[in-house]
C-alpha positions in Angstrom: 172.8 177.3 -54.3 173.6 180.2 -56.7 171.1 182.8 -57.6 169.1 181.9 -60.7 167.2 183.9 -63.3 164.7 182.1 -65.4 163.8 183.4 -68.9 160.2 183.2 -70.0 160.9 180.8 -72.9 162.4 178.3 -70.4 158.9 177.7 -69.1 157.3 177.0 -72.5 156.8 173.3 -71.4 154.8 174.5 -68.4 157.4 173.7 -65.8 156.7 175.9 -62.8 159.3 178.1 -61.2 159.0 176.1 -58.0 159.6 172.9 -59.9 162.7 174.3 -61.5 164.1 175.4 -58.1 163.4 172.0 -56.6 165.1 170.2 -59.5 168.2 172.4 -59.1 168.3 171.5 -55.4 167.8 167.8 -56.0 170.0 167.4 -59.1 173.4 165.8 -59.0 176.4 167.3 -60.7 175.5 169.0 -63.9 176.9 168.0 -67.3 178.9 170.7 -69.0 178.0 171.3 -72.7 180.3 170.7 -75.5 182.4 173.7 -76.7 180.6 175.8 -79.4 177.2 174.6 -78.5 176.2 177.9 -76.9 178.4 180.5 -78.7 181.3 180.6 -76.2 179.1 180.5 -73.1 179.4 177.8 -70.5 176.1 175.8 -70.4 175.1 173.1 -67.9 172.4 170.4 -68.1 170.8 169.3 -64.8 168.4 166.3 -64.4 166.5 165.9 -61.2 163.1 165.3 -59.8 160.5 167.6 -58.3 158.3 166.8 -55.3 155.9 164.6 -57.3 158.8 162.5 -58.7 158.7 164.0 -62.2 162.1 163.9 -63.8 163.0 167.3 -65.4 165.8 168.4 -67.5 167.1 172.0 -67.0 169.7 173.8 -69.2 171.5 176.8 -67.6 174.0 179.3 -68.9 176.7 180.4 -66.5 176.7 184.2 -65.9 179.1 186.1 -63.6 176.7 186.2 -60.7 174.0 183.7 -61.4 172.7 180.9 -63.5 170.5 181.8 -66.4 167.9 179.1 -66.9 167.1 178.8 -70.6 165.3 175.4 -70.8 163.1 173.2 -68.5 161.3 170.2 -69.7 160.0 166.8 -68.3 162.4 164.1 -69.6 159.4 162.0 -70.6 158.8 164.5 -73.4 162.2 163.9 -75.0 162.3 162.5 -78.5 164.6 159.5 -78.2 
């Protein structure tokens, strides 16, 4: 797995760093964002589960040497 950096606001939904790393390891292929959604940057959405089986969505921006995690939230909190 690539190195990751997690910005503070990514954890506003109280997802622990350990959970984020577990989800990144367990997630399948990420979904690439639509062009223009992140001002010319390449963003990816990951969905996976942590050890307790909680499904979590993670959004990461691709950087030259790492993935910058900008969002992590349990999928059950989504407004559908």
